[in-house]
N, C-alpha and C positions, 0 to 999 in steps of 0.2 A: 351345613356347608352349601353354598349356592354358587351359581355362575360356573365358568369354565375353569378347569384346573389342569395344569400340566401333569403328565404321567411322571410317577416317581417309583422306584423299585420298592418292593416290600422289604422292610427291615425286620429281621427275626427278633422275637422276644428274647431278652437277655437271660442267660442261664443263671440260676441262683448263685453259683460260685462267682460269676462275673459281677453280679449285683453286690455281693458281699465285699469283693475286692474294691470296687469303686466307692462303696460307702465307707470302707475303712480308710481309704486314702483321703477322702474328704474330711473325715473326722480328725485325721492326724494333722492336716493342714490348717483347719479352722475349727477349734473346739467349740462346741455349742455354748452360747452364753445364756440360753433360756431352756427351761425344761421342755422335753418333747411334747408336742400337742397330742392329747388323747383323742381317739376317734369319737365321733358323735354317737349318741345313743339312738337306736332305732325306736320308732313308735309305731302303733298300729296305723296311724295316718301315713307316715313315710313309707311303711311297708306296702301300702296300697297305691303308691305313686308309680304309675306306669313308666314314667321317665327316669326312674331311679337307676336302672341298669344301663342307661345311655341310649344313644340313637342307633337302632338296628334297622337297616334298610330292608323293607319288605314291599310287596312280594318280589322275590327274585324271578326274573323272566328274560328269556332271550327274545329279541325282536324278530319279527318274521324275516328280516333280511339275513339272519343267521350269524351276523358278525357284531351286532350291537346288543349290549346287555342293559336292561332297564330295571329301575327300582324306584321306590318312593322314599322321600324323606319328610319328616314333620316340618311344617312351616306355620307356626302359630296354631290356630285352630284347624287349619287345613293341612294338606300335604302337597308337595311338588313332585313332579315326575322328572327323573333324570335318566340320561342315557350315557353309557360308556362305550365308546367306539374302539374295538380292539385293533382295528387297522391303523387308526391314528394314535391310539394310546392315550386318549384323553376323555374327560367327562364334560357334559354340558347339561344344563337344565332345559328341558324342552316344553314344560308346561307348568305354569303357576296355578295351583289350585284355587287361590283367592281371586284370580283374575279371569275366571271362566265367564264367557258371555252367555248369560242364560236366556232362553226363549221366554216370551211373555207368559205369565201365569205359572212359572215353575216354582215349586214350594221352597226349594233350597238347593245349594250346590250339590251336585251328584258326588257320592263318596268314591273317590278314585281308588280306595283300597279294594274295591270289588271289581275294578275294571279289567277287561281282557282286550288284547290287541285284535283288531280286525285283520283279515288277510292282506289288506292294502298297505299295512304298516304305517298308516297315517292316522287312522281313526281308532278310538277306544269305544268298546261296547260297555255301557255302565248301567246296571240295574239300580234304580233309586226311587224310593217312595212308592213302591209297587208299580212303577212304570219303567220304561226302557229308553235310554238316551244314547246318542252318539256324540263323542267329543272329538273335534278336529284339533290335533296337536299342533298344527301349523298356524291356525288362526285363533285358537282357544274358543271357537264357537261351539255351542251346545245345541244339539237338535233333538227334539222329542221324537223318537222313532215310534213308540207306542205309549200313548197317554190316555187312560180312560178312568172311569170311576171304579173299575174292578181291579183285581190284583193280578198283575202279570209277573211271572216268575221264571227263573232259569234260562234267560236268553242265551242262545248259542248260535254263532255264525256258521253258515255253510262254508265248506272249504274254498269255494270260489268267491265268497264274500258278497254274493248277490242277495242272499236272504238271511233272515234271522228267525230261528224257531224259538218258541216260548210256550209256557202253559198258562191256562186261565180256567179257573173253576173246573178243574179235572179234565180239561181237553187240551189238545195240542194244536198250535197255530203256527203259521209262518207269516212274516211281513217282508215285502219287497223293499230293500234298502233304498233304492232310487226313488220309487214312487210313493212308498208308505202304504201301499195297498195290502190289506190283510187277507189271508186265506185260512179258513178253518179246515183242519185236517181230520178231526174226530168229532163226533156229536153225541157220545154216550156218557160224558163226564157228569159226575154228581158228587154228593157227599160220600157215596159208597163206591163209586167207580172212578178210578184215577187212570188217565192215559198220559204216559210220559212223566208222571210225577209219582214219587215213592210215598207209601204210607209211613206212619211213624216208625214201626218196627223194622221195616226194610231199610229206611234211611239210617237209623241208629246202629243196626247190627250188620248190615251187608253193604250199605252205600257209602261208608266212610263219612257219614254225616253230611253227605251231599244229596240233595233231593232229586236231581235229575235222573230220568230213566229213559233217555232217548239219545240217539247218535246219528249223525249225518253219514251217508255213504260217501266214499272218496270222490265220486263223480258229481256230488251235490244234487243228484236227481231223486234221492229217496231218503226217508227217515225210518229207522228201526226204533221201536219203543216197547216198553212193558205196559201192559194193562193189568191193574190190580183191582179185583172185585172184592171189597171188604164188607159185603152185605151181611155176612154171618159172623163178623168179628164183634166181640163184646165192646160196649161203650161204657166209659167211666166218666164220672163228673169231676171237673176241676172247678172249684168254687172260688170266686172272688168275693170275700165278705165285706169289702170296703164300701161299695155302693149300698144304698138302702132303697129297695131290697137288694140282696146279693144277686150276683150274676153267675150263671152256670155255663161253662163250655164243655161240650161232650167230646171225648177223645176215644177213638177206636183203638183198643189196646188188647192184644191177645195174650192170655195167661197160659201157663203150661198145661198141655192137654186139650186146650180149647181150639176152635177153628181159626185158621189163618186166612189171609186174603188168598183168593184163587188167582193165579198168575197166567197170563197169556202173552205171546209175543206178536207184535203187530208190525206191519210194514206199510207205508203209504208213499206213493210216488208223486212228484211234482213236475209237471211238464215245463218246457221252456217258456210257454205262455203263462205260467203261474197257476194253471188249473191243476187241482189235485185229483188223483185217481181214487178209487175206492179203498177203504181200509181193509187190509187183509190180515186176518188173525189166525194163529195156530195155538192150540192148547198143548200143555205138557202132561205127560202121564207118569205117575199118578198125579191127581190134581192138588195134593198137599205138598208136592215138591216145591223147592225154592228155585228161582232163577236169579243169578247174580246180576245186579244192575249194570255192570260194566260190559255192555254189548260192544262188539267190534265187527267191522266188515272185512271181508277179504279185499286185497288191493284192487281187484277187478270189479268191485261193487256187485258181485253176483251172489254172495252168500253172507248171511248174518251168523256170527259165531257167538255162542253163549255157553255159560257154565250152569248146569243143572245139578242141584244138590238135594239129596234125599232129606226127608223131614228129620230122620235120625242123624243126619249129617255125617254118616260114615261112608258115603259114596258120593263122588263128584264125577259127572260126565261132561266132557268137552264135546259140544255138538255143533254141527254146521247145518244151517237152514238155507236151502236153495231158494233164490228169489228169481222167478221167471222174468224175462225181459218185458213181456206184456203186463201192464199194471192190473189187468183184469184176470189174469191166470192165478189160481190159488197157490199158496205157499206149500213147501215141504214135499215129503216128510223130512224131518231133520235126521242127519246121519251122525252117529256117535263115533268120534275119532279117538278119544282117549278116555280111559276109566281109571280114576284114583280111588282106592279104598283104604280103610284104616280100622283096626279093632277099637279105636277110641273115637276120634273124629278127624275130619279133613278140614284143615284151616283153609279158608278162602284167601288166596294169595294175590295173583294178578292175572289179567287176561293175556292171551298169547300176543307176541310181537312178530309180525310176518317179515320175511326177507326172501331173497332169491326169487323176486317177482311173484311172491305168494306161494311158492312151492314148498317152503319150509317155514317153521316158526320157532321162536324161543318160548320155553315153558318153564315156570317155576314150580317145583314140586318138593314135598317132604317125604317122598316115598322111601328114602333111605334114612329117615330120622331127622335130617336137617334140611332146611330150605335151600335148594340148589338149582342152578340153571341147567336146562337140557335143550338140545337142538333136536327138533322133531320133524318127521316127514308127514305128509297129509294122510298117510295110512296109519299114523299113530306110533311108528317106530321111533324111539328116542335114544339118544346117547348123551351122557353127562358132559357138560361144559366145565362146571366147577364141582369140586368134591372136597370132603373133609369134615371134621367135627366142629364146624362153625356154620353160620347161616348167611345167605344173601338176604339183605333187609330191603324189601320193596317199599317200605313206608318212608317216603320223603316228603318233607313239609312244604317245600317251595316250588311253585311253577306258575306259569301264566294261566293254565287251565284250572288251577285250584285242586286238581286231583292228585298232585304229586308226580314225580318223575321216576318211576321204579327202575326203568332200564332205558339206555340209549344205545342203539346199534348203529355204528358207522360202517356201512357196507363197503365204502371206498377203501378203508384201511383194514376192514375185517375185524375190528375190535368192538366188543360190547363193554359198556361202562355200567357199574353198579356199586352200591354200598354194601358193606359186609362187616362181619365181626371176627374175621380171621386173626387179627392181631390180639384182640381182647374182647370178650363178650360184653364188657362194660363200655366199649368204645364203638364208634362208627367211622369207617374210612372209605374213601373212594378207591375202587380198583378198576382195572381193565384186563381183559383177556381175549385171545382170539377164539373163534367158534370151535376150534379143535382142542381148546384147553391150553395151548401154548401161550407164552408171553404174559403169563399171570404176573401182574405188577400192582403194588400199592402205590397210589399217587399222592396221598396226603401223609404228612409226617408228624405233625404235632399230636401228642397224646391227648385224647379227648374225643369229642363228637363233632363230626363235620356234616353239615347240611349242604349238599352240593347240587348244582344245576349245570348240566353239561350242554355245551352248544350243539346244535344239530349235526355239525360236521366233526364233533369230537376234538376240535383244535384247542378249545379253552373250556374251563369250568369256573363258575362262580362258587365261592366257598364261604359259608358262615361257620366259624369255629368257636368253640368255648371249652373250658374245662371247669371243674368245680370251684376254682378260685378266680377265674377270669371271665367276665361277662363277654357276650358275643362280639367278635371282630370279623370283618368281611373283606375279601380280596378276590381278584381274578387271577387264575393260574393257567399256565400252558398245559398241554396234554401230557407232558412228562412230569407234571406236578410242581414245576418251578414257579414261584410266585412272581407275578409281573406287576400288578398295580393294586394299590389299596382302594377299596370302596368305602370302608369305615374303620378307622383305627380304634376308635372308642377307647383311647388310652387312659382316660381319667373320668369314668362315669361317676355320678354322685354316690352310688352305693359303696364305692371303695373308701369313702370318707367316714363310713359308719363301722362300729363294732359289729362283726358278723360271724365270728367263730372261726375255728380251725378244724379241718377234716382229718380223720384217721380212718384209713380203709382196712377192713377186717374180712377175713375168710374163715368160715366155720364149717363144720361137717354135719350133714343131716343124718337121720337114722339109717338111711339106705346107702350112706357113703357119698352122697352128692355134696358138692361144694356150694355153700350158701354165701353169697356176697352181701356185704353190709358196709355201712359207714357210721362213725360216731362223730358228732359235731360238738366240739368243746368250746367254752367261752374263751375269748382272747386272753383273759387274765387267769386262765386255768391254773389251779394250784393242786398238785397231786396229793398234798397233805390234807386237803379238805374232803368232805363227803357230800356228794351232789345228788339232788333229785334228777330223775330221768323222765323224759317224755318219749315214749315209743311212737313214732309216726308210721302208720301202716296203710298200705293199700292191699296188696296180697292177691288181687284177682287174677284169674287166668288170662293169658295172652296180653299181659302188660308188664313192662319192666321199669322199675323205679331207680335201681342202683346203676347209674351211668356216670361216666366222668364228663359231665356237662354242667354248665351253670345251673340248669333247671333241675338238677338232681335234688336240690333242697330249695324250698320256697323262701322268699324273703321273710315270711312270717316264722319259719323254722329258724332262720338266722337270728331273728328277733328273740326267740326263746333262748337261744344260746347266749345272746348278749345280756339276758336277764338272769343268768346264773343257772340255767338248766343244761344238762347234757341232753342232746337229741340223738335218737338212734333210729335207723331204718335198715330193714333187711328184706331181700327178695327171697321169699319162700319158694318151695317147689310149687309149680303151677304158673310161675312167671314166664314171660317170653324171653327170647334171646339165647336160650340154652338147649334148644332142640325139643322135639315132640315128646320124648320120654320124660324129660324133666317137667314139661308143662302138663302132661296127662296124668301125673301122679294124683291129681285131685278128682279123677273121674268118679262120678256117681255119688260122691259125698263131699260137697263143698264145705270148707271150714276145718275139717279134721286134720288133714295133712298140713295145711297152712298154719294152723295153731301149733302143731308139733314143732314146726320149724321156727316159728316166732318164739316159742318157749326155749329153744336152744339158744336163741339170741338173749333172752332174759337171763338164762343161767350164766352166759358169758358176762353179762353186765354185773350180775351179783358176785362174780369172782373178782371183779376189779376193786382194789382197795379204796378207790375214791368214789365209789357208787354206794349210796344209801339204799339197801335192798327193801326198806320199808317205804320208800318214797318213789315208786315207779308208776307212772301213768301211761295211758294209751289213747291215741286219737287217730281218726281217719274219716274220709268222706266217701260216700257212695259204697263201693265194695269195701273200702276201708272202714266206713261206718258199720257195715255188716260185720267185718272182722273184729271191730271193737266190741260190739255186743256179743259176738260168739265167744270171744276171749273172756269177757266178764261173766258169761253164763256157763261156760264149759271149763274154765280154769279159775273158779271163784277164789278170791283172796290173793291171787298173784299180783294184781294191779290195784294200787290204792284208789285210783280214780280213772274215769274215762270220758271222752267226748265223742259221741257218735253223730256224724253229719250225714243227713239224707240217707239213712241206712235201709237196706233191704232187711226185713226182720223174719221173713219166711219166704222160701223160693216159690211157693205157690202164688205169690203176689207179684212176681216179676214177669218179663215177657217171654214168649215162646222160644224165639230163635236163640237167644243167649242161654237161657236156662236149660233148655232141652239138649243143647250141644254138650253140656257138661253133666247134666243130671238125668237125662231121659225124661219121661213124663211121670207125673205122680202115680198113675195106675201101674206103670211098669217098674217103678222104683220107690214104693211107699216108705220103706225103711230109710233110704237115703235122704228123702225129703224130711222125714221126722227127725233124724239125727243131725241134720244140717240147720235146724231151726232154732234161732235164739228165742223166738216168741214162745215156743213150747217149754222153754227152760227159764223164763223170766224170773221165776221165784228163787232162782239160785244166785241172783245178784247180791253181792256183799259190799260193793264199792260205790263211792260217790259217782253219780252219772249225770251228765248234761247231754241232752239231745237237741239238735238244731235241724230245722227243715224249712224249705220254702213252700208257701201254701200253693203256689202254681206249678210245682214240680211235675212235669209230664213224663219224666224218665222213671224215677222212683217216687211213686205217688205218696202224698202226705198220709194216706191211709196206713202205710207201714208204721210210721212213728206213732200215729194215733192208736193203732192196735197194740203196740208195745207199751205205750203209756197206760192203756186200759188194763193190760196184764199186770203191770207193776202195781197199780192201784189195788187190783184184786188180791195181789200177794202181800199187800201192805209194805211195799218197798218204796222209800222216798226217792225222788229224782227231780231234776230241773229240766224245763222244756222252754225252748226259744223258737217261735215260729215267725218267719219273715213274710209278711203279706206281699203277694204279687211276685215273689222271686221264684225262679225256676231252679233246675238242678245245679247249675253254676250261677252264683249270684253275680248280676251285672251292675246293679246300682252301687255306687261308691259308698253311700251311707250304710247300706246293708253289709257290705264287706268289712267296713270298719267296725260296725257293731258286732258282727260275727267274731272277728279276730279279737276284739276287746273282751268279749265274753269268754272266749277260750283261754286267753291269757289270764284274766282275773280268776277263772275257775282253777287253773293249775297253780297259780300263786297261792290261792287259798287252801287247796286240798293237798298240795305237795310241799308247801313251805309253811303254811300257817297253822297246822294242826299240832 
C-alpha cells in the first residue's frame, strides 16, 4: 500500500459462529455449481518464500515527535518508509527507498531496515556497507557521515543529535554531524581488546545479539562503555574450504571452565568544542565477574548504573558508579544498591527505569519466583508493583533502537505499560498499572500474541497480533485498548491458499505434577481411521518458549510436513521459559535428563492415540533441539524410528562459558553432570536412522561438534548421514541452502517413516 490513506476504524475478525452463519446463507441462496477448490500444496521452495505470510510492517517505531508512528513496507527490492499521524488519523509515505539520492561513490542504496531516527525527527541514521550514512526524509538526500576503507559499526546518536558514536577496530569514536570531523575516544583497541564492542560470547548470551557496549549520557557530554580484554580467551579456527588453499578465521570462544574476557567500565567525556577528555576506567572485583552490556545513566548524567553478575550467575548486583564533573578526576568506587541471589541462577532481565527525577526506579525481579515489577528507592528498598503466578515479559521485538521496549512509564498519568502472561502463559498481552499496583488492566483482547510499541506519552500503542491460524496483522490502538486504525490488515496472505494443517492444543502432566503445554498439527484431510507417522519437533532448551498461540509457533516447514501426511508434535518441557523460575530451573546441573523425561511423556500420549503409528515416530530439532535429538536417540534408544539433528551441541564441554555454566556449572565442579548430559559419550547407543546437518562456518555451535559425533559413530560402527553446508553459519541465510536443508529433512522422513 502506498500514498496517503484516510483513517478507517478497525473491524474485528468475525467469530467462527458468524462465519458459519454467513457461509450457510450463501450456500442456501446459490448452490455451488463447481466442486470446491482444494488448497495448493506447499513445497520446500514456497515454504522458504519470505513473502508467503503477507506484508508485515517493520520495524515499528514512534517518531521523536511522540505522535507519529513510523514503519517500513516492501516496495520491490527496496522498502518505503511510512508515517501514521495519530493527530490527523492518516498515513503517508515519507520516503521511497528506490529514489534515494546517493552521494558519489556509494556502493548501493543504504538498507533502511537498519535505520534509526535522529533526534531532529528529519534524518535517519543508517549503517551500510561498513560505513555510516544520514538520510534526509524531506529531500531523500543521502550523506556519507563516515566512509572509510575500514569497518565502522554500531552508530548511535547523542541525545542532542550533535554527534554520532561508533566503533572501529576495537576502539570508540565520535563524529560531529554538522562538520563530519571525527574524534577518537580510545586508543587501546585490537583483536584482543574491544572498547564499546562486545566479544562473541557477550553478544550472544548477554547482549541480546546486539554488539554495542556503550551509551550516551542524557546531557550528551559523556559516553560510558565496556572494555573487554580477551587476551586469555581460547581461539578456535573456522575454516572455509572453498578457496584453494582454504582460509582460516580465528574466533575467540571461551569454553566451560576456561578464561573469559576481563571486563572494565569506562567513561570518556566530550567537551562542547569536540575535544575528548582522558579515558577513565574502573575494574570490577572479582575479575571473572560479568557486567551486563545494558549500561544506563542516572537522569542527571552523574552516575553510570550497571549490573554485575558472578561467574556462577547466582548473584546479581545493581551498582551505581559516580562520575566526577571534572573529566580528569578518577571514577568510583561503585556503590551496590541492590543484590539479587538465587540457589539456581539469576536471569538477566532488564536495566532499571528511572522516574521521580531519578529518585526512584522500576526494577524487574524474579525474587518471588516469577518476573515482576518493583518500585525501588536509591537505598535499595523495593515494593512490588505487580504480583501473581505469571510473569512480566520484558522481551519485545519491535522498537526504533533495536533493543526492544521492555517498559514504558508515563509519569504524567502514573501508569507503567508492559507485556505479561497473566491471561495465559502461551499468550502475550499488553497491560498497564499504576506504580502503587492499582488500576491493573489488560489492554489487548484478541487471544494470541501481541507485539506492542507504546507511544512515549502512553496515549497510543502500535500492535502486531497473530495466533496460530492467523498471520500477523497490525493496527494502532488507544491507551484504553480500543482499536483506532489499521496499519496492515493482511487479510489474504498467500500462505492461506495452501494446505497447512490444523492445530490441536494439548496439556499433559510431568512427573512432578507440572503442566506441560503442547500442540499437535494434523493434516487438513485428517482421517481418524488412519494411522499416521509423527515428527516430533523439539527445541527444549532453557529460557526459551516454543508453545505460544502465535503464527510463529509452527514454522511453514512444519506446516509443509503436515500437508504431506505427517502429524507434527511439539511440547515445551520443564526448563522452558514463561512458566516461572522453578519450572525453568528443573534442568539445573544435568541438561537433557528432565527435558527427555517430559518429551517421553509426550511420546506416550502420542502412542495412546488410535490414529498414531507407534513404530513410525521421528524427532528433529536445531541447535539445542539438535542436542535434544541426539540426547533422545542415545538415552532413549528405540523410541524414535529416526532423527534429524541440526547444528547440535554434542558435549557441553564444547559450548560457551556463559550459557553452559549458568545451567551446568563448570566441568571441574560438576563432572558427573557433564558426563551424563553428553550424547557424544553415548554415541554407540544409537539404534535409529540419523541425519546430521551443519554449516561449516557456524560460529555459535562449531562444526567440531558434528565432526566429533560422526567420528564416534564411525568408531562404534553406527551408520548415519551427514550434510555439511559450506559457508553457512548457525542460521542458514542463503536461500539455496535453506531449500536444500528442508528438502533433505523432508526426503529423510518420507523415506524413514513412510518408506520402510
